[in-house]
NULUMTI-421410 format. One record per residue: z, y, x of N, C-alpha, C in turn; residue number from 1; residue in one letter. Coordinates in Angstrom, 3 decimals. Layout:
# NULUMTI-421410
<nZ->Z; nY->Y; nX->X; caZ->Z; caY->Y; caX->X; cZ->Z; cY->Y; cX->X; i->NUM; aa->A>
...
***
This chain:
# NULUMTI-421410
<nZ->92.669; nY->-30.027; nX->-61.346; caZ->92.647; caY->-28.605; caX->-61.537; cZ->93.335; cY->-28.285; cX->-62.861; i->1; aa->M>
<nZ->94.163; nY->-27.264; nX->-62.864; caZ->94.798; caY->-26.791; caX->-64.089; cZ->94.421; cY->-25.334; cX->-64.283; i->2; aa->I>
<nZ->93.847; nY->-25.047; nX->-65.426; caZ->93.511; caY->-23.675; caX->-65.796; cZ->94.521; cY->-23.272; cX->-66.865; i->3; aa->E>
<nZ->95.413; nY->-22.362; nX->-66.532; caZ->96.540; caY->-21.998; caX->-67.378; cZ->96.138; cY->-21.778; cX->-68.832; i->4; aa->D>
<nZ->96.796; nY->-22.514; nX->-69.721; caZ->96.618; caY->-22.406; caX->-71.179; cZ->95.210; cY->-22.727; cX->-71.659; i->5; aa->R>
<nZ->94.417; nY->-23.413; nX->-70.829; caZ->93.041; caY->-23.706; caX->-71.232; cZ->92.655; cY->-25.162; cX->-71.013; i->6; aa->A>
<nZ->92.852; nY->-25.689; nX->-69.770; caZ->92.410; caY->-27.072; caX->-69.543; cZ->93.055; cY->-27.675; cX->-68.311; i->7; aa->R>
<nZ->93.027; nY->-28.998; nX->-68.306; caZ->93.464; caY->-29.803; caX->-67.170; cZ->92.324; cY->-30.766; cX->-66.870; i->8; aa->I>
<nZ->91.924; nY->-30.868; nX->-65.614; caZ->90.881; caY->-31.807; caX->-65.196; cZ->91.472; cY->-32.699; cX->-64.115; i->9; aa->V>
<nZ->91.315; nY->-34.027; nX->-64.282; caZ->91.833; caY->-34.947; caX->-63.278; cZ->90.938; cY->-36.173; cX->-63.160; i->10; aa->F>
<nZ->90.980; nY->-36.785; nX->-61.989; caZ->90.221; caY->-38.013; caX->-61.723; cZ->91.205; cY->-39.116; cX->-61.408; i->11; aa->A>
<nZ->90.861; nY->-40.340; nX->-61.814; caZ->91.727; caY->-41.472; caX->-61.509; cZ->90.930; cY->-42.770; cX->-61.502; i->12; aa->Y>
<nZ->91.501; nY->-43.778; nX->-60.873; caZ->90.926; caY->-45.122; caX->-60.891; cZ->91.940; cY->-46.073; cX->-61.506; i->13; aa->T>
<nZ->91.439; nY->-47.182; nX->-62.023; caZ->92.314; caY->-48.239; caX->-62.550; cZ->91.972; cY->-49.521; cX->-61.812; i->14; aa->M>
<nZ->93.019; nY->-50.295; nX->-61.530; caZ->92.788; caY->-51.572; caX->-60.842; cZ->93.671; cY->-52.653; cX->-61.441; i->15; aa->S>
<nZ->93.215; nY->-53.872; nX->-61.278; caZ->93.960; caY->-55.062; caX->-61.682; cZ->93.970; cY->-55.994; cX->-60.486; i->16; aa->I>
<nZ->95.150; nY->-56.439; nX->-60.108; caZ->95.309; caY->-57.340; caX->-58.957; cZ->94.638; cY->-56.781; cX->-57.705; i->17; aa->N>
<nZ->94.746; nY->-55.455; nX->-57.512; caZ->94.203; caY->-54.829; caX->-56.319; cZ->92.715; cY->-54.536; cX->-56.342; i->18; aa->G>
<nZ->92.009; nY->-54.921; nX->-57.417; caZ->90.576; caY->-54.662; caX->-57.509; cZ->90.326; cY->-53.489; cX->-58.442; i->19; aa->R>
<nZ->89.713; nY->-52.426; nX->-57.914; caZ->89.380; caY->-51.267; caX->-58.745; cZ->88.282; cY->-51.681; cX->-59.714; i->20; aa->V>
<nZ->88.506; nY->-51.455; nX->-61.016; caZ->87.494; caY->-51.831; caX->-62.001; cZ->86.919; cY->-50.638; cX->-62.750; i->21; aa->H>
<nZ->87.475; nY->-49.436; nX->-62.520; caZ->86.864; caY->-48.256; caX->-63.136; cZ->87.346; cY->-46.989; cX->-62.437; i->22; aa->S>
<nZ->86.512; nY->-45.975; nX->-62.543; caZ->86.837; caY->-44.637; caX->-62.039; cZ->86.508; cY->-43.659; cX->-63.156; i->23; aa->A>
<nZ->87.367; nY->-42.665; nX->-63.349; caZ->87.195; caY->-41.744; caX->-64.462; cZ->87.409; cY->-40.303; cX->-64.043; i->24; aa->S>
<nZ->86.749; nY->-39.416; nX->-64.770; caZ->86.993; caY->-37.988; caX->-64.697; cZ->87.391; cY->-37.580; cX->-66.111; i->25; aa->L>
<nZ->88.577; nY->-37.000; nX->-66.247; caZ->89.092; caY->-36.644; caX->-67.570; cZ->89.335; cY->-35.142; cX->-67.657; i->26; aa->A>
<nZ->89.071; nY->-34.598; nX->-68.839; caZ->89.326; caY->-33.193; caX->-69.108; cZ->90.132; cY->-33.087; cX->-70.399; i->27; aa->T>
<nZ->91.205; nY->-32.322; nX->-70.336; caZ->92.033; caY->-32.046; caX->-71.506; cZ->91.936; cY->-30.546; cX->-71.758; i->28; aa->V>
<nZ->91.479; nY->-30.162; nX->-72.956; caZ->91.379; caY->-28.744; caX->-73.291; cZ->92.358; cY->-28.414; cX->-74.408; i->29; aa->T>
<nZ->92.758; nY->-27.157; nX->-74.441; caZ->93.718; caY->-26.676; caX->-75.427; cZ->93.142; cY->-25.452; cX->-76.129; i->30; aa->F>
<nZ->93.207; nY->-25.460; nX->-77.472; caZ->92.719; caY->-24.335; caX->-78.263; cZ->93.730; cY->-24.049; cX->-79.366; i->31; aa->E>
<nZ->93.906; nY->-22.773; nX->-79.686; caZ->94.780; caY->-22.423; caX->-80.793; cZ->94.160; cY->-22.935; cX->-82.079; i->32; aa->Q>
<nZ->94.989; nY->-23.497; nX->-82.947; caZ->94.524; caY->-24.035; caX->-84.224; cZ->95.595; cY->-23.755; cX->-85.272; i->33; aa->S>
<nZ->95.366; nY->-22.755; nX->-86.097; caZ->96.377; caY->-22.380; caX->-87.081; cZ->97.657; cY->-21.964; cX->-86.371; i->34; aa->G>
<nZ->98.764; nY->-22.605; nX->-86.726; caZ->100.055; caY->-22.304; caX->-86.102; cZ->100.342; cY->-23.212; cX->-84.914; i->35; aa->K>
<nZ->99.379; nY->-24.045; nX->-84.544; caZ->99.594; caY->-24.999; caX->-83.464; cZ->98.518; cY->-24.940; cX->-82.400; i->36; aa->G>
<nZ->98.383; nY->-26.041; nX->-81.707; caZ->97.411; caY->-26.160; caX->-80.623; cZ->96.602; cY->-27.428; cX->-80.817; i->37; aa->T>
<nZ->95.289; nY->-27.324; nX->-80.660; caZ->94.416; caY->-28.504; caX->-80.710; cZ->94.180; cY->-28.974; cX->-79.279; i->38; aa->R>
<nZ->94.466; nY->-30.243; nX->-79.038; caZ->94.223; caY->-30.870; caX->-77.741; cZ->92.981; cY->-31.730; cX->-77.880; i->39; aa->L>
<nZ->92.025; nY->-31.558; nX->-76.965; caZ->90.817; caY->-32.394; caX->-76.947; cZ->90.759; cY->-33.105; cX->-75.605; i->40; aa->T>
<nZ->90.622; nY->-34.429; nX->-75.659; caZ->90.561; caY->-35.254; caX->-74.456; cZ->89.146; cY->-35.797; cX->-74.313; i->41; aa->F>
<nZ->88.532; nY->-35.575; nX->-73.144; caZ->87.189; caY->-36.074; caX->-72.862; cZ->87.246; cY->-36.841; cX->-71.549; i->42; aa->T>
<nZ->86.642; nY->-38.026; nX->-71.530; caZ->86.658; caY->-38.841; caX->-70.313; cZ->85.268; cY->-39.374; cX->-70.012; i->43; aa->E>
<nZ->84.875; nY->-39.273; nX->-68.759; caZ->83.650; caY->-39.889; caX->-68.267; cZ->84.088; cY->-41.085; cX->-67.432; i->44; aa->T>
<nZ->83.649; nY->-42.260; nX->-67.819; caZ->84.113; caY->-43.515; caX->-67.226; cZ->82.969; cY->-44.226; cX->-66.519; i->45; aa->L>
<nZ->83.241; nY->-44.714; nX->-65.317; caZ->82.288; caY->-45.564; caX->-64.603; cZ->82.946; cY->-46.912; cX->-64.374; i->46; aa->Q>
<nZ->82.427; nY->-47.944; nX->-65.026; caZ->82.944; caY->-49.288; caX->-64.818; cZ->82.416; cY->-49.867; cX->-63.523; i->47; aa->G>
<nZ->83.248; nY->-50.653; nX->-62.855; caZ->82.861; caY->-51.291; caX->-61.599; cZ->83.092; cY->-52.789; cX->-61.775; i->48; aa->I>
<nZ->82.023; nY->-53.537; nX->-61.905; caZ->82.161; caY->-54.966; caX->-62.150; cZ->82.695; cY->-55.220; cX->-63.554; i->49; aa->G>
<nZ->83.448; nY->-56.308; nX->-63.704; caZ->84.000; caY->-56.659; caX->-65.012; cZ->85.119; cY->-55.685; cX->-65.374; i->50; aa->Q>
<nZ->85.038; nY->-55.104; nX->-66.581; caZ->85.999; caY->-54.101; caX->-67.028; cZ->86.150; cY->-54.180; cX->-68.542; i->51; aa->T>
<nZ->87.202; nY->-53.566; nX->-69.059; caZ->87.383; caY->-53.539; caX->-70.516; cZ->86.502; cY->-52.493; cX->-71.183; i->52; aa->D>
<nZ->85.837; nY->-51.659; nX->-70.383; caZ->84.848; caY->-50.711; caX->-70.890; cZ->85.452; cY->-49.572; cX->-71.694; i->53; aa->G>
<nZ->84.569; nY->-48.794; nX->-72.302; caZ->85.010; caY->-47.604; caX->-73.029; cZ->85.942; cY->-47.907; cX->-74.201; i->54; aa->P>
<nZ->85.717; nY->-49.010; nX->-74.890; caZ->86.568; caY->-49.309; caX->-76.049; cZ->88.015; cY->-49.592; cX->-75.623; i->55; aa->E>
<nZ->88.178; nY->-50.301; nX->-74.516; caZ->89.532; caY->-50.550; caX->-74.018; cZ->90.220; cY->-49.265; cX->-73.601; i->56; aa->G>
<nZ->89.482; nY->-48.393; nX->-72.936; caZ->90.047; caY->-47.112; caX->-72.496; cZ->90.386; cY->-46.244; cX->-73.698; i->57; aa->R>
<nZ->89.477; nY->-46.224; nX->-74.698; caZ->89.729; caY->-45.440; caX->-75.909; cZ->90.999; cY->-45.922; cX->-76.604; i->58; aa->K>
<nZ->91.174; nY->-47.226; nX->-76.687; caZ->92.370; caY->-47.791; caX->-77.321; cZ->93.635; cY->-47.323; cX->-76.593; i->59; aa->H>
<nZ->93.626; nY->-47.398; nX->-75.272; caZ->94.792; caY->-47.004; caX->-74.484; cZ->95.123; cY->-45.527; cX->-74.620; i->60; aa->G>
<nZ->94.123; nY->-44.659; nX->-74.466; caZ->94.360; caY->-43.221; caX->-74.563; cZ->94.732; cY->-42.811; cX->-75.981; i->61; aa->W>
<nZ->94.156; nY->-43.454; nX->-76.992; caZ->94.522; caY->-43.132; caX->-78.376; cZ->95.995; cY->-43.422; cX->-78.611; i->62; aa->T>
<nZ->96.481; nY->-44.552; nX->-78.129; caZ->97.901; caY->-44.883; caX->-78.279; cZ->98.780; cY->-43.859; cX->-77.557; i->63; aa->A>
<nZ->98.408; nY->-43.488; nX->-76.328; caZ->99.189; caY->-42.499; caX->-75.580; cZ->99.209; cY->-41.147; cX->-76.286; i->64; aa->L>
<nZ->98.049; nY->-40.691; nX->-76.752; caZ->97.976; caY->-39.387; caX->-77.411; cZ->98.661; cY->-39.394; cX->-78.778; i->65; aa->L>
<nZ->98.607; nY->-40.512; nX->-79.495; caZ->99.343; caY->-40.626; caX->-80.763; cZ->100.843; cY->-40.504; cX->-80.512; i->66; aa->D>
<nZ->101.339; nY->-41.150; nX->-79.449; caZ->102.762; caY->-41.047; caX->-79.107; cZ->103.134; cY->-39.620; cX->-78.731; i->67; aa->N>
<nZ->102.254; nY->-38.938; nX->-78.003; caZ->102.498; caY->-37.540; caX->-77.656; cZ->102.591; cY->-36.693; cX->-78.919; i->68; aa->L>
<nZ->101.656; nY->-36.894; nX->-79.840; caZ->101.671; caY->-36.134; caX->-81.088; cZ->102.974; cY->-36.354; cX->-81.847; i->69; aa->E>
<nZ->103.401; nY->-37.603; nX->-81.948; caZ->104.651; caY->-37.906; caX->-82.648; cZ->105.837; cY->-37.224; cX->-81.983; i->70; aa->Q>
<nZ->105.857; nY->-37.203; nX->-80.656; caZ->107.008; caY->-36.632; caX->-79.953; cZ->107.081; cY->-35.110; cX->-80.093; i->71; aa->S>
<nZ->105.947; nY->-34.432; nX->-80.296; caZ->105.987; caY->-32.977; caX->-80.426; cZ->106.018; cY->-32.506; cX->-81.872; i->72; aa->V>
<nZ->105.772; nY->-33.383; nX->-82.831; caZ->105.767; caY->-32.959; caX->-84.233; cZ->107.000; cY->-33.415; cX->-84.994; i->73; aa->T>
<nZ->107.733; nY->-34.413; nX->-84.501; caZ->108.927; caY->-34.871; caX->-85.202; cZ->110.130; cY->-34.063; cX->-84.754; i->74; aa->Q>
<nZ->111.030; nY->-33.767; nX->-85.700; caZ->112.226; caY->-33.014; caX->-85.332; cZ->113.090; cY->-33.802; cX->-84.334; i->75; aa->P>
<nZ->113.764; nY->-33.068; nX->-83.453; caZ->114.662; caY->-33.705; caX->-82.473; cZ->115.857; cY->-34.312; cX->-83.207; i->76; aa->A>
<nZ->116.384; nY->-35.399; nX->-82.668; caZ->117.541; caY->-36.082; caX->-83.282; cZ->118.820; cY->-35.494; cX->-82.766; i->77; aa->H>
***
């Protein structure tokens, strides 16, 4: 679901070698912050069997969101 200029909600699963090891519901919200926009990412994770757990997911999403921040804040070449 996408709520214009407010939030994005999506569900996804992750698998390794064809075995689903987690299912997630994620929400991304957007709020005005000074001259920019604050993005907040929230995820509810359900591990299935052996998984890297919340810390592994946090590491992955932090790297992705850091790259997004760099791409929108650095001047174009």
